[in-house]
Each structure stands twice: as C-alpha cells, then as structure tokens.
VMD Tcl script that draws the C-alpha trace (Angstrom):
set ca {
  {4.93 -16.01 10.05}
  {4.41 -12.55 8.58}
  {3.37 -13.51 5.05}
  {3.36 -16.71 3.11}
  {3.07 -14.82 -0.16}
  {3.87 -11.15 -0.81}
  {0.47 -10.79 -2.48}
  {-1.37 -11.82 0.69}
  {-2.23 -9.64 3.64}
  {0.13 -9.26 6.59}
  {-0.59 -11.82 9.28}
  {-0.92 -9.09 11.90}
  {-3.81 -7.62 9.87}
  {-5.84 -10.83 9.62}
  {-8.06 -10.13 12.63}
  {-9.04 -6.76 11.20}
  {-9.55 -8.15 7.68}
  {-11.88 -10.86 9.02}
  {-14.16 -8.09 10.28}
  {-14.36 -6.56 6.79}
  {-17.14 -8.17 4.77}
  {-15.92 -6.63 1.49}
  {-12.40 -8.07 1.80}
  {-13.56 -11.55 2.78}
  {-16.13 -11.61 -0.02}
  {-13.47 -10.57 -2.54}
  {-11.22 -13.46 -1.41}
  {-14.15 -15.86 -1.72}
  {-15.09 -14.52 -5.16}
  {-11.54 -14.88 -6.50}
  {-10.93 -18.17 -4.68}
  {-7.65 -16.80 -3.35}
  {-6.65 -17.21 0.33}
  {-6.27 -13.95 2.23}
  {-2.87 -15.03 3.59}
  {-1.17 -17.25 1.01}
  {-3.23 -16.50 -2.13}
  {-3.78 -20.21 -2.84}
  {-7.15 -21.86 -3.28}
  {-9.67 -23.18 -2.73}
  {-10.97 -21.08 0.14}
  {-13.83 -21.56 2.60}
  {-16.46 -19.05 3.76}
  {-13.90 -16.94 5.67}
  {-11.65 -16.51 2.63}
  {-8.85 -18.75 3.90}
  {-7.46 -22.04 2.64}
  {-7.36 -25.08 4.90}
  {-3.58 -24.89 5.41}
  {-3.69 -21.29 6.68}
  {-6.76 -22.05 8.81}
  {-4.74 -24.61 10.78}
  {-2.22 -21.89 11.78}
  {-4.75 -19.43 13.25}
  {-4.72 -18.11 16.80}
  {-7.70 -18.70 19.07}
  {-8.94 -15.14 18.51}
  {-8.68 -15.45 14.72}
  {-10.40 -18.83 14.81}
  {-13.40 -17.33 16.62}
  {-13.78 -14.81 13.78}
  {-13.47 -17.60 11.18}
  {-16.11 -19.67 13.00}
  {-18.56 -16.77 12.67}
  {-18.02 -16.79 8.90}
  {-18.34 -20.57 8.74}
  {-21.65 -20.39 10.62}
  {-22.97 -17.85 8.10}
  {-23.02 -14.97 10.61}
  {-20.15 -13.00 9.07}
  {-18.15 -10.31 10.87}
}
mol new
graphics top color blue
foreach p $ca { graphics top sphere $p radius 0.5 }
foreach p [lrange $ca 0 end-1] q [lrange $ca 1 end] { graphics top cylinder $p $q radius 0.2 }
display resetview
C-alpha cells in the first residue's frame, strides 16, 4: 500500500517521518493520521487501523513514541 489518502505521506517515508518530532507532533495536534489522514491518532500520529499494518521496524519506532521516548 503506497498511500491510503493522497493527503497522507507515502508509506515508504513513514520510517523517516517517525524520526521527525515536528511532523509527528503536527499530526497529533491536528488529530490526522500520517498515512490515511483519519482520526483519532495516538502518540505516534497514526490511527489504530494504520498501526495494525506496520512493519516490525516501523512498529519499533511507534513503540518509542507510545512509551513517551519519542524519536
């Protein structure tokens, strides 16, 4: 899946985006998922549906956000 919504980021860029505090915080502030642009979002700026589709590497980055550590 490249993009769920043309407004969201490209799937191939998600790993990089999850290392950018400013981009994740913007998604959290707007309540819009980084990938599909739906809400609500959790601490990593993703909705629950998109979180289920993550790779192991991406999930490790998300877990850092969920634990409050950040990038």
